mmCIF file of the N, C-alpha and C atoms, coordinates in Angstrom:
data_MODEL
# 
_entry.id   MODEL 
# 
loop_
_atom_site.group_PDB 
_atom_site.id 
_atom_site.type_symbol 
_atom_site.label_atom_id 
_atom_site.label_alt_id 
_atom_site.label_comp_id 
_atom_site.label_asym_id 
_atom_site.label_entity_id 
_atom_site.label_seq_id 
_atom_site.pdbx_PDB_ins_code 
_atom_site.Cartn_x 
_atom_site.Cartn_y 
_atom_site.Cartn_z 
_atom_site.occupancy 
_atom_site.B_iso_or_equiv 
_atom_site.pdbx_formal_charge 
_atom_site.auth_seq_id 
_atom_site.auth_comp_id 
_atom_site.auth_asym_id 
_atom_site.auth_atom_id 
_atom_site.pdbx_PDB_model_num 
ATOM 1   N N  . MET A 1 1  ? 7.867   -43.519 -5.673  1.00 0.00 ? 1  MET A N  1 
ATOM 2   C CA . MET A 1 1  ? 6.640   -43.810 -5.950  1.00 0.00 ? 1  MET A CA 1 
ATOM 3   C C  . MET A 1 1  ? 5.545   -43.050 -5.080  1.00 0.00 ? 1  MET A C  1 
ATOM 4   N N  . ALA A 1 2  ? 4.671   -42.199 -5.633  1.00 0.00 ? 2  ALA A N  1 
ATOM 5   C CA . ALA A 1 2  ? 3.431   -41.910 -4.903  1.00 0.00 ? 2  ALA A CA 1 
ATOM 6   C C  . ALA A 1 2  ? 2.498   -43.112 -4.520  1.00 0.00 ? 2  ALA A C  1 
ATOM 7   N N  . LYS A 1 3  ? 2.067   -42.603 -3.068  1.00 0.00 ? 3  LYS A N  1 
ATOM 8   C CA . LYS A 1 3  ? 1.033   -43.610 -2.840  1.00 0.00 ? 3  LYS A CA 1 
ATOM 9   C C  . LYS A 1 3  ? -0.309  -43.583 -3.537  1.00 0.00 ? 3  LYS A C  1 
ATOM 10  N N  . LYS A 1 4  ? -0.788  -44.577 -3.634  1.00 0.00 ? 4  LYS A N  1 
ATOM 11  C CA . LYS A 1 4  ? -2.325  -44.603 -4.445  1.00 0.00 ? 4  LYS A CA 1 
ATOM 12  C C  . LYS A 1 4  ? -3.578  -43.976 -3.224  1.00 0.00 ? 4  LYS A C  1 
ATOM 13  N N  . LYS A 1 5  ? -4.320  -43.064 -4.151  1.00 0.00 ? 5  LYS A N  1 
ATOM 14  C CA . LYS A 1 5  ? -4.796  -42.517 -3.068  1.00 0.00 ? 5  LYS A CA 1 
ATOM 15  C C  . LYS A 1 5  ? -6.414  -43.631 -3.059  1.00 0.00 ? 5  LYS A C  1 
ATOM 16  N N  . SER A 1 6  ? -7.109  -43.282 -2.080  1.00 0.00 ? 6  SER A N  1 
ATOM 17  C CA . SER A 1 6  ? -8.472  -44.315 -2.073  1.00 0.00 ? 6  SER A CA 1 
ATOM 18  C C  . SER A 1 6  ? -9.289  -42.953 -2.556  1.00 0.00 ? 6  SER A C  1 
ATOM 19  N N  . PHE A 1 7  ? -10.837 -43.438 -3.169  1.00 0.00 ? 7  PHE A N  1 
ATOM 20  C CA . PHE A 1 7  ? -11.765 -42.962 -3.366  1.00 0.00 ? 7  PHE A CA 1 
ATOM 21  C C  . PHE A 1 7  ? -11.941 -41.594 -2.518  1.00 0.00 ? 7  PHE A C  1 
ATOM 22  N N  . SER A 1 8  ? -11.816 -42.415 -1.519  1.00 0.00 ? 8  SER A N  1 
ATOM 23  C CA . SER A 1 8  ? -12.002 -40.983 -0.237  1.00 0.00 ? 8  SER A CA 1 
ATOM 24  C C  . SER A 1 8  ? -11.410 -40.065 -0.330  1.00 0.00 ? 8  SER A C  1 
ATOM 25  N N  . GLU A 1 9  ? -10.096 -40.100 -0.508  1.00 0.00 ? 9  GLU A N  1 
ATOM 26  C CA . GLU A 1 9  ? -8.959  -39.492 -0.471  1.00 0.00 ? 9  GLU A CA 1 
ATOM 27  C C  . GLU A 1 9  ? -9.005  -38.101 -1.508  1.00 0.00 ? 9  GLU A C  1 
ATOM 28  N N  . LEU A 1 10 ? -9.750  -38.599 -2.908  1.00 0.00 ? 10 LEU A N  1 
ATOM 29  C CA . LEU A 1 10 ? -9.578  -37.874 -3.941  1.00 0.00 ? 10 LEU A CA 1 
ATOM 30  C C  . LEU A 1 10 ? -10.689 -36.172 -3.319  1.00 0.00 ? 10 LEU A C  1 
ATOM 31  N N  . THR A 1 11 ? -9.658  -35.464 -4.473  1.00 0.00 ? 11 THR A N  1 
ATOM 32  C CA . THR A 1 11 ? -11.036 -34.007 -4.187  1.00 0.00 ? 11 THR A CA 1 
ATOM 33  C C  . THR A 1 11 ? -12.123 -34.255 -4.801  1.00 0.00 ? 11 THR A C  1 
ATOM 34  N N  . ASN A 1 12 ? -13.245 -33.445 -4.660  1.00 0.00 ? 12 ASN A N  1 
ATOM 35  C CA . ASN A 1 12 ? -14.303 -33.424 -5.250  1.00 0.00 ? 12 ASN A CA 1 
ATOM 36  C C  . ASN A 1 12 ? -14.331 -33.165 -6.641  1.00 0.00 ? 12 ASN A C  1 
ATOM 37  N N  . SER A 1 13 ? -13.444 -32.535 -7.088  1.00 0.00 ? 13 SER A N  1 
ATOM 38  C CA . SER A 1 13 ? -12.979 -32.470 -8.512  1.00 0.00 ? 13 SER A CA 1 
ATOM 39  C C  . SER A 1 13 ? -12.618 -33.850 -9.569  1.00 0.00 ? 13 SER A C  1 
ATOM 40  N N  . GLU A 1 14 ? -11.529 -34.332 -8.297  1.00 0.00 ? 14 GLU A N  1 
ATOM 41  C CA . GLU A 1 14 ? -11.268 -35.634 -9.038  1.00 0.00 ? 14 GLU A CA 1 
ATOM 42  C C  . GLU A 1 14 ? -12.273 -36.799 -8.984  1.00 0.00 ? 14 GLU A C  1 
ATOM 43  N N  . LYS A 1 15 ? -13.316 -36.403 -7.691  1.00 0.00 ? 15 LYS A N  1 
ATOM 44  C CA . LYS A 1 15 ? -13.824 -37.807 -7.857  1.00 0.00 ? 15 LYS A CA 1 
ATOM 45  C C  . LYS A 1 15 ? -15.088 -37.457 -8.883  1.00 0.00 ? 15 LYS A C  1 
ATOM 46  N N  . TRP A 1 16 ? -15.659 -36.826 -9.223  1.00 0.00 ? 16 TRP A N  1 
ATOM 47  C CA . TRP A 1 16 ? -16.130 -35.972 -10.660 1.00 0.00 ? 16 TRP A CA 1 
ATOM 48  C C  . TRP A 1 16 ? -15.581 -36.760 -11.822 1.00 0.00 ? 16 TRP A C  1 
ATOM 49  N N  . ARG A 1 17 ? -14.248 -36.318 -12.096 1.00 0.00 ? 17 ARG A N  1 
ATOM 50  C CA . ARG A 1 17 ? -13.567 -36.789 -13.070 1.00 0.00 ? 17 ARG A CA 1 
ATOM 51  C C  . ARG A 1 17 ? -13.526 -38.412 -13.090 1.00 0.00 ? 17 ARG A C  1 
ATOM 52  N N  . VAL A 1 18 ? -13.779 -39.002 -11.940 1.00 0.00 ? 18 VAL A N  1 
ATOM 53  C CA . VAL A 1 18 ? -13.639 -40.207 -12.011 1.00 0.00 ? 18 VAL A CA 1 
ATOM 54  C C  . VAL A 1 18 ? -14.941 -40.655 -12.317 1.00 0.00 ? 18 VAL A C  1 
ATOM 55  N N  . ILE A 1 19 ? -15.960 -40.305 -12.069 1.00 0.00 ? 19 ILE A N  1 
ATOM 56  C CA . ILE A 1 19 ? -17.296 -40.823 -12.279 1.00 0.00 ? 19 ILE A CA 1 
ATOM 57  C C  . ILE A 1 19 ? -17.686 -40.643 -13.356 1.00 0.00 ? 19 ILE A C  1 
ATOM 58  N N  . VAL A 1 20 ? -17.790 -39.443 -13.981 1.00 0.00 ? 20 VAL A N  1 
ATOM 59  C CA . VAL A 1 20 ? -18.035 -38.991 -15.423 1.00 0.00 ? 20 VAL A CA 1 
ATOM 60  C C  . VAL A 1 20 ? -16.933 -39.616 -16.110 1.00 0.00 ? 20 VAL A C  1 
ATOM 61  N N  . LEU A 1 21 ? -15.257 -40.041 -16.597 1.00 0.00 ? 21 LEU A N  1 
ATOM 62  C CA . LEU A 1 21 ? -14.795 -40.918 -17.337 1.00 0.00 ? 21 LEU A CA 1 
ATOM 63  C C  . LEU A 1 21 ? -15.388 -42.182 -17.119 1.00 0.00 ? 21 LEU A C  1 
ATOM 64  N N  . GLY A 1 22 ? -16.178 -42.723 -15.570 1.00 0.00 ? 22 GLY A N  1 
ATOM 65  C CA . GLY A 1 22 ? -16.328 -44.189 -15.622 1.00 0.00 ? 22 GLY A CA 1 
ATOM 66  C C  . GLY A 1 22 ? -17.322 -44.391 -16.598 1.00 0.00 ? 22 GLY A C  1 
ATOM 67  N N  . THR A 1 23 ? -18.488 -43.457 -15.888 1.00 0.00 ? 23 THR A N  1 
ATOM 68  C CA . THR A 1 23 ? -19.606 -43.957 -16.955 1.00 0.00 ? 23 THR A CA 1 
ATOM 69  C C  . THR A 1 23 ? -19.281 -43.480 -18.323 1.00 0.00 ? 23 THR A C  1 
ATOM 70  N N  . ALA A 1 24 ? -18.675 -42.832 -18.997 1.00 0.00 ? 24 ALA A N  1 
ATOM 71  C CA . ALA A 1 24 ? -18.365 -42.355 -20.519 1.00 0.00 ? 24 ALA A CA 1 
ATOM 72  C C  . ALA A 1 24 ? -17.937 -43.850 -20.963 1.00 0.00 ? 24 ALA A C  1 
ATOM 73  N N  . GLN A 1 25 ? -16.871 -44.640 -20.113 1.00 0.00 ? 25 GLN A N  1 
ATOM 74  C CA . GLN A 1 25 ? -16.402 -45.511 -20.772 1.00 0.00 ? 25 GLN A CA 1 
ATOM 75  C C  . GLN A 1 25 ? -17.345 -47.094 -20.580 1.00 0.00 ? 25 GLN A C  1 
ATOM 76  N N  . VAL A 1 26 ? -18.241 -46.882 -19.562 1.00 0.00 ? 26 VAL A N  1 
ATOM 77  C CA . VAL A 1 26 ? -19.090 -47.834 -19.559 1.00 0.00 ? 26 VAL A CA 1 
ATOM 78  C C  . VAL A 1 26 ? -20.605 -47.575 -20.681 1.00 0.00 ? 26 VAL A C  1 
ATOM 79  N N  . ALA A 1 27 ? -20.440 -46.432 -20.910 1.00 0.00 ? 27 ALA A N  1 
ATOM 80  C CA . ALA A 1 27 ? -21.310 -46.058 -22.017 1.00 0.00 ? 27 ALA A CA 1 
ATOM 81  C C  . ALA A 1 27 ? -21.162 -46.606 -23.537 1.00 0.00 ? 27 ALA A C  1 
ATOM 82  N N  . LEU A 1 28 ? -19.768 -46.508 -23.672 1.00 0.00 ? 28 LEU A N  1 
ATOM 83  C CA . LEU A 1 28 ? -19.291 -46.498 -25.038 1.00 0.00 ? 28 LEU A CA 1 
ATOM 84  C C  . LEU A 1 28 ? -19.395 -47.879 -25.036 1.00 0.00 ? 28 LEU A C  1 
ATOM 85  N N  . GLN A 1 29 ? -18.704 -48.512 -24.077 1.00 0.00 ? 29 GLN A N  1 
ATOM 86  C CA . GLN A 1 29 ? -18.419 -50.455 -23.732 1.00 0.00 ? 29 GLN A CA 1 
ATOM 87  C C  . GLN A 1 29 ? -20.409 -50.901 -24.383 1.00 0.00 ? 29 GLN A C  1 
ATOM 88  N N  . PHE A 1 30 ? -21.177 -50.026 -23.996 1.00 0.00 ? 30 PHE A N  1 
ATOM 89  C CA . PHE A 1 30 ? -22.494 -50.622 -23.637 1.00 0.00 ? 30 PHE A CA 1 
ATOM 90  C C  . PHE A 1 30 ? -23.042 -50.525 -25.444 1.00 0.00 ? 30 PHE A C  1 
ATOM 91  N N  . VAL A 1 31 ? -22.786 -49.455 -26.117 1.00 0.00 ? 31 VAL A N  1 
ATOM 92  C CA . VAL A 1 31 ? -23.334 -49.090 -27.485 1.00 0.00 ? 31 VAL A CA 1 
ATOM 93  C C  . VAL A 1 31 ? -22.183 -49.890 -28.173 1.00 0.00 ? 31 VAL A C  1 
ATOM 94  N N  . ALA A 1 32 ? -20.896 -50.188 -27.894 1.00 0.00 ? 32 ALA A N  1 
ATOM 95  C CA . ALA A 1 32 ? -20.456 -51.030 -28.616 1.00 0.00 ? 32 ALA A CA 1 
ATOM 96  C C  . ALA A 1 32 ? -21.301 -52.560 -28.912 1.00 0.00 ? 32 ALA A C  1 
ATOM 97  N N  . LEU A 1 33 ? -21.313 -52.985 -27.372 1.00 0.00 ? 33 LEU A N  1 
ATOM 98  C CA . LEU A 1 33 ? -21.503 -54.438 -27.457 1.00 0.00 ? 33 LEU A CA 1 
ATOM 99  C C  . LEU A 1 33 ? -23.127 -54.743 -28.030 1.00 0.00 ? 33 LEU A C  1 
ATOM 100 N N  . LYS A 1 34 ? -23.746 -53.703 -27.717 1.00 0.00 ? 34 LYS A N  1 
ATOM 101 C CA . LYS A 1 34 ? -25.520 -53.754 -28.063 1.00 0.00 ? 34 LYS A CA 1 
ATOM 102 C C  . LYS A 1 34 ? -25.436 -53.847 -29.639 1.00 0.00 ? 34 LYS A C  1 
ATOM 103 N N  . ASP A 1 35 ? -24.595 -52.803 -30.445 1.00 0.00 ? 35 ASP A N  1 
ATOM 104 C CA . ASP A 1 35 ? -24.486 -52.836 -31.763 1.00 0.00 ? 35 ASP A CA 1 
ATOM 105 C C  . ASP A 1 35 ? -23.720 -54.239 -32.408 1.00 0.00 ? 35 ASP A C  1 
ATOM 106 N N  . LEU A 1 36 ? -22.963 -54.789 -31.589 1.00 0.00 ? 36 LEU A N  1 
ATOM 107 C CA . LEU A 1 36 ? -22.142 -55.961 -32.399 1.00 0.00 ? 36 LEU A CA 1 
ATOM 108 C C  . LEU A 1 36 ? -23.162 -57.217 -32.074 1.00 0.00 ? 36 LEU A C  1 
ATOM 109 N N  . ALA A 1 37 ? -23.848 -57.213 -30.686 1.00 0.00 ? 37 ALA A N  1 
ATOM 110 C CA . ALA A 1 37 ? -25.081 -58.496 -30.990 1.00 0.00 ? 37 ALA A CA 1 
ATOM 111 C C  . ALA A 1 37 ? -26.194 -57.971 -31.877 1.00 0.00 ? 37 ALA A C  1 
ATOM 112 N N  . GLU A 1 38 ? -26.576 -56.865 -32.272 1.00 0.00 ? 38 GLU A N  1 
ATOM 113 C CA . GLU A 1 38 ? -27.831 -56.495 -33.128 1.00 0.00 ? 38 GLU A CA 1 
ATOM 114 C C  . GLU A 1 38 ? -27.289 -56.550 -34.795 1.00 0.00 ? 38 GLU A C  1 
ATOM 115 N N  . ARG A 1 39 ? -25.788 -56.807 -34.900 1.00 0.00 ? 39 ARG A N  1 
ATOM 116 C CA . ARG A 1 39 ? -25.367 -56.312 -36.386 1.00 0.00 ? 39 ARG A CA 1 
ATOM 117 C C  . ARG A 1 39 ? -24.971 -57.908 -37.241 1.00 0.00 ? 39 ARG A C  1 
ATOM 118 N N  . PRO A 1 40 ? -25.176 -57.909 -38.336 1.00 0.00 ? 40 PRO A N  1 
ATOM 119 C CA . PRO A 1 40 ? -24.724 -59.275 -38.524 1.00 0.00 ? 40 PRO A CA 1 
ATOM 120 C C  . PRO A 1 40 ? -23.474 -59.381 -39.269 1.00 0.00 ? 40 PRO A C  1 
ATOM 121 N N  . GLN A 1 41 ? -22.867 -60.924 -38.940 1.00 0.00 ? 41 GLN A N  1 
ATOM 122 C CA . GLN A 1 41 ? -21.280 -60.977 -38.858 1.00 0.00 ? 41 GLN A CA 1 
ATOM 123 C C  . GLN A 1 41 ? -21.040 -60.036 -40.557 1.00 0.00 ? 41 GLN A C  1 
ATOM 124 N N  . SER A 1 42 ? -21.988 -60.083 -41.688 1.00 0.00 ? 42 SER A N  1 
ATOM 125 C CA . SER A 1 42 ? -21.369 -59.870 -42.857 1.00 0.00 ? 42 SER A CA 1 
ATOM 126 C C  . SER A 1 42 ? -21.102 -58.287 -42.957 1.00 0.00 ? 42 SER A C  1 
ATOM 127 N N  . GLU A 1 43 ? -21.867 -57.465 -41.398 1.00 0.00 ? 43 GLU A N  1 
ATOM 128 C CA . GLU A 1 43 ? -21.350 -56.048 -41.613 1.00 0.00 ? 43 GLU A CA 1 
ATOM 129 C C  . GLU A 1 43 ? -20.402 -55.515 -40.681 1.00 0.00 ? 43 GLU A C  1 
ATOM 130 N N  . VAL A 1 44 ? -19.515 -56.714 -40.155 1.00 0.00 ? 44 VAL A N  1 
ATOM 131 C CA . VAL A 1 44 ? -18.548 -55.981 -39.067 1.00 0.00 ? 44 VAL A CA 1 
ATOM 132 C C  . VAL A 1 44 ? -17.248 -56.802 -39.869 1.00 0.00 ? 44 VAL A C  1 
ATOM 133 N N  . ARG A 1 45 ? -16.208 -55.500 -39.711 1.00 0.00 ? 45 ARG A N  1 
ATOM 134 C CA . ARG A 1 45 ? -15.052 -56.212 -40.451 1.00 0.00 ? 45 ARG A CA 1 
ATOM 135 C C  . ARG A 1 45 ? -14.212 -56.744 -39.400 1.00 0.00 ? 45 ARG A C  1 
ATOM 136 N N  . GLY A 1 46 ? -13.979 -58.128 -39.456 1.00 0.00 ? 46 GLY A N  1 
ATOM 137 C CA . GLY A 1 46 ? -13.399 -59.044 -38.797 1.00 0.00 ? 46 GLY A CA 1 
ATOM 138 C C  . GLY A 1 46 ? -14.556 -59.825 -37.917 1.00 0.00 ? 46 GLY A C  1 
ATOM 139 N N  . PRO A 1 47 ? -13.529 -60.968 -37.010 1.00 0.00 ? 47 PRO A N  1 
ATOM 140 C CA . PRO A 1 47 ? -14.463 -62.005 -36.242 1.00 0.00 ? 47 PRO A CA 1 
ATOM 141 C C  . PRO A 1 47 ? -15.303 -61.070 -34.769 1.00 0.00 ? 47 PRO A C  1 
ATOM 142 N N  . LYS A 1 48 ? -16.505 -61.091 -34.877 1.00 0.00 ? 48 LYS A N  1 
ATOM 143 C CA . LYS A 1 48 ? -17.101 -60.547 -33.850 1.00 0.00 ? 48 LYS A CA 1 
ATOM 144 C C  . LYS A 1 48 ? -16.505 -60.892 -32.435 1.00 0.00 ? 48 LYS A C  1 
ATOM 145 N N  . ALA A 1 49 ? -16.130 -62.128 -32.020 1.00 0.00 ? 49 ALA A N  1 
ATOM 146 C CA . ALA A 1 49 ? -15.569 -62.351 -30.825 1.00 0.00 ? 49 ALA A CA 1 
ATOM 147 C C  . ALA A 1 49 ? -14.261 -61.492 -30.500 1.00 0.00 ? 49 ALA A C  1 
ATOM 148 N N  . ALA A 1 50 ? -13.427 -61.052 -31.780 1.00 0.00 ? 50 ALA A N  1 
ATOM 149 C CA . ALA A 1 50 ? -12.074 -60.141 -31.197 1.00 0.00 ? 50 ALA A CA 1 
ATOM 150 C C  . ALA A 1 50 ? -12.243 -58.850 -31.318 1.00 0.00 ? 50 ALA A C  1 
ATOM 151 N N  . TRP A 1 51 ? -14.164 -58.327 -31.366 1.00 0.00 ? 51 TRP A N  1 
ATOM 152 C CA . TRP A 1 51 ? -14.283 -57.080 -31.426 1.00 0.00 ? 51 TRP A CA 1 
ATOM 153 C C  . TRP A 1 51 ? -14.952 -56.923 -29.832 1.00 0.00 ? 51 TRP A C  1 
ATOM 154 N N  . VAL A 1 52 ? -15.992 -57.926 -29.360 1.00 0.00 ? 52 VAL A N  1 
ATOM 155 C CA . VAL A 1 52 ? -16.007 -58.008 -28.021 1.00 0.00 ? 52 VAL A CA 1 
ATOM 156 C C  . VAL A 1 52 ? -14.916 -57.921 -27.080 1.00 0.00 ? 52 VAL A C  1 
ATOM 157 N N  . ALA A 1 53 ? -13.808 -59.029 -27.421 1.00 0.00 ? 53 ALA A N  1 
ATOM 158 C CA . ALA A 1 53 ? -12.970 -58.983 -26.407 1.00 0.00 ? 53 ALA A CA 1 
ATOM 159 C C  . ALA A 1 53 ? -11.474 -57.551 -26.425 1.00 0.00 ? 53 ALA A C  1 
ATOM 160 N N  . GLY A 1 54 ? -11.917 -56.721 -27.695 1.00 0.00 ? 54 GLY A N  1 
ATOM 161 C CA . GLY A 1 54 ? -11.113 -55.371 -27.894 1.00 0.00 ? 54 GLY A CA 1 
ATOM 162 C C  . GLY A 1 54 ? -12.229 -54.427 -27.030 1.00 0.00 ? 54 GLY A C  1 
ATOM 163 N N  . SER A 1 55 ? -13.546 -54.844 -27.070 1.00 0.00 ? 55 SER A N  1 
ATOM 164 C CA . SER A 1 55 ? -14.398 -53.622 -26.149 1.00 0.00 ? 55 SER A CA 1 
ATOM 165 C C  . SER A 1 55 ? -14.006 -53.567 -24.716 1.00 0.00 ? 55 SER A C  1 
ATOM 166 N N  . PHE A 1 56 ? -13.557 -54.375 -24.288 1.00 0.00 ? 56 PHE A N  1 
ATOM 167 C CA . PHE A 1 56 ? -12.909 -54.110 -22.987 1.00 0.00 ? 56 PHE A CA 1 
ATOM 168 C C  . PHE A 1 56 ? -11.605 -53.446 -22.678 1.00 0.00 ? 56 PHE A C  1 
ATOM 169 N N  . LEU A 1 57 ? -11.081 -52.810 -23.662 1.00 0.00 ? 57 LEU A N  1 
ATOM 170 C CA . LEU A 1 57 ? -9.638  -52.064 -23.491 1.00 0.00 ? 57 LEU A CA 1 
ATOM 171 C C  . LEU A 1 57 ? -10.236 -51.089 -23.445 1.00 0.00 ? 57 LEU A C  1 
ATOM 172 N N  . ASN A 1 58 ? -10.690 -50.557 -22.690 1.00 0.00 ? 58 ASN A N  1 
ATOM 173 C CA . ASN A 1 58 ? -10.994 -48.901 -21.636 1.00 0.00 ? 58 ASN A CA 1 
ATOM 174 C C  . ASN A 1 58 ? -11.642 -48.215 -23.286 1.00 0.00 ? 58 ASN A C  1 
ATOM 175 N N  . PHE A 1 59 ? -11.129 -46.926 -23.213 1.00 0.00 ? 59 PHE A N  1 
ATOM 176 C CA . PHE A 1 59 ? -12.115 -46.224 -24.156 1.00 0.00 ? 59 PHE A CA 1 
ATOM 177 C C  . PHE A 1 59 ? -11.609 -46.655 -25.739 1.00 0.00 ? 59 PHE A C  1 
ATOM 178 N N  . ILE A 1 60 ? -10.205 -47.114 -26.009 1.00 0.00 ? 60 ILE A N  1 
ATOM 179 C CA . ILE A 1 60 ? -9.784  -47.349 -27.414 1.00 0.00 ? 60 ILE A CA 1 
ATOM 180 C C  . ILE A 1 60 ? -10.681 -48.338 -28.159 1.00 0.00 ? 60 ILE A C  1 
ATOM 181 N N  . GLY A 1 61 ? -10.712 -49.347 -27.335 1.00 0.00 ? 61 GLY A N  1 
ATOM 182 C CA . GLY A 1 61 ? -11.237 -51.091 -27.887 1.00 0.00 ? 61 GLY A CA 1 
ATOM 183 C C  . GLY A 1 61 ? -13.216 -50.426 -28.536 1.00 0.00 ? 61 GLY A C  1 
ATOM 184 N N  . PRO A 1 62 ? -14.322 -49.726 -27.363 1.00 0.00 ? 62 PRO A N  1 
ATOM 185 C CA . PRO A 1 62 ? -15.306 -49.600 -28.206 1.00 0.00 ? 62 PRO A CA 1 
ATOM 186 C C  . PRO A 1 62 ? -15.127 -48.304 -29.088 1.00 0.00 ? 62 PRO A C  1 
ATOM 187 N N  . LEU A 1 63 ? -14.327 -47.343 -29.349 1.00 0.00 ? 63 LEU A N  1 
ATOM 188 C CA . LEU A 1 63 ? -14.253 -46.329 -30.119 1.00 0.00 ? 63 LEU A CA 1 
ATOM 189 C C  . LEU A 1 63 ? -13.742 -47.177 -31.389 1.00 0.00 ? 63 LEU A C  1 
ATOM 190 N N  . ALA A 1 64 ? -12.481 -47.712 -31.273 1.00 0.00 ? 64 ALA A N  1 
ATOM 191 C CA . ALA A 1 64 ? -12.027 -48.500 -32.781 1.00 0.00 ? 64 ALA A CA 1 
ATOM 192 C C  . ALA A 1 64 ? -13.279 -49.025 -33.202 1.00 0.00 ? 64 ALA A C  1 
ATOM 193 N N  . TYR A 1 65 ? -13.945 -49.991 -32.544 1.00 0.00 ? 65 TYR A N  1 
ATOM 194 C CA . TYR A 1 65 ? -15.004 -50.804 -33.143 1.00 0.00 ? 65 TYR A CA 1 
ATOM 195 C C  . TYR A 1 65 ? -16.256 -49.694 -33.941 1.00 0.00 ? 65 TYR A C  1 
ATOM 196 N N  . LEU A 1 66 ? -16.382 -48.764 -33.183 1.00 0.00 ? 66 LEU A N  1 
ATOM 197 C CA . LEU A 1 66 ? -17.513 -48.035 -33.981 1.00 0.00 ? 66 LEU A CA 1 
ATOM 198 C C  . LEU A 1 66 ? -16.911 -46.897 -34.967 1.00 0.00 ? 66 LEU A C  1 
ATOM 199 N N  . VAL A 1 67 ? -15.744 -46.920 -34.742 1.00 0.00 ? 67 VAL A N  1 
ATOM 200 C CA . VAL A 1 67 ? -14.757 -46.180 -36.235 1.00 0.00 ? 67 VAL A CA 1 
ATOM 201 C C  . VAL A 1 67 ? -15.005 -46.843 -37.325 1.00 0.00 ? 67 VAL A C  1 
ATOM 202 N N  . ALA A 1 68 ? -14.100 -48.003 -36.990 1.00 0.00 ? 68 ALA A N  1 
ATOM 203 C CA . ALA A 1 68 ? -13.518 -48.944 -37.427 1.00 0.00 ? 68 ALA A CA 1 
ATOM 204 C C  . ALA A 1 68 ? -13.946 -50.108 -38.122 1.00 0.00 ? 68 ALA A C  1 
ATOM 205 N N  . GLY A 1 69 ? -14.746 -50.298 -37.136 1.00 0.00 ? 69 GLY A N  1 
ATOM 206 C CA . GLY A 1 69 ? -15.024 -51.990 -37.205 1.00 0.00 ? 69 GLY A CA 1 
ATOM 207 C C  . GLY A 1 69 ? -16.486 -52.757 -37.852 1.00 0.00 ? 69 GLY A C  1 
ATOM 208 N N  . ARG A 1 70 ? -17.037 -51.661 -38.039 1.00 0.00 ? 70 ARG A N  1 
ATOM 209 C CA . ARG A 1 70 ? -18.286 -51.651 -38.989 1.00 0.00 ? 70 ARG A CA 1 
ATOM 210 C C  . ARG A 1 70 ? -18.513 -51.195 -40.178 1.00 0.00 ? 70 ARG A C  1 
ATOM 211 N N  . ILE A 1 71 ? -19.039 -51.947 -41.330 1.00 0.00 ? 71 ILE A N  1 
ATOM 212 C CA . ILE A 1 71 ? -19.335 -51.391 -42.566 1.00 0.00 ? 71 ILE A CA 1 
ATOM 213 C C  . ILE A 1 71 ? -20.641 -51.033 -42.421 1.00 0.00 ? 71 ILE A C  1 
ATOM 214 N N  . LYS A 1 72 ? -20.943 -49.725 -43.289 1.00 0.00 ? 72 LYS A N  1 
ATOM 215 C CA . LYS A 1 72 ? -22.167 -48.747 -43.429 1.00 0.00 ? 72 LYS A CA 1 
ATOM 216 C C  . LYS A 1 72 ? -23.123 -49.942 -43.779 1.00 0.00 ? 72 LYS A C  1 
ATOM 217 N N  . ARG A 1 73 ? -24.682 -49.933 -43.046 1.00 0.00 ? 73 ARG A N  1 
ATOM 218 C CA . ARG A 1 73 ? -25.730 -50.267 -43.617 1.00 0.00 ? 73 ARG A CA 1 
ATOM 219 C C  . ARG A 1 73 ? -25.781 -49.483 -44.871 1.00 0.00 ? 73 ARG A C  1 
# 
């Protein structure tokens, strides 16, 4: 099994990849949580609490909510 690298051991391109993907993840989650906070329950498929919890599942949770969890206004 390969030894895990610390951030300082990564190449510059690997560091940028981590930063870009991390930023994208945080942005997606922020958008999903903001939308959940502002949208009434009647426009959300399923319980809001479940979508909030699901938004913490990396890219899959926020994308699933944004694609399938909202009822169009």
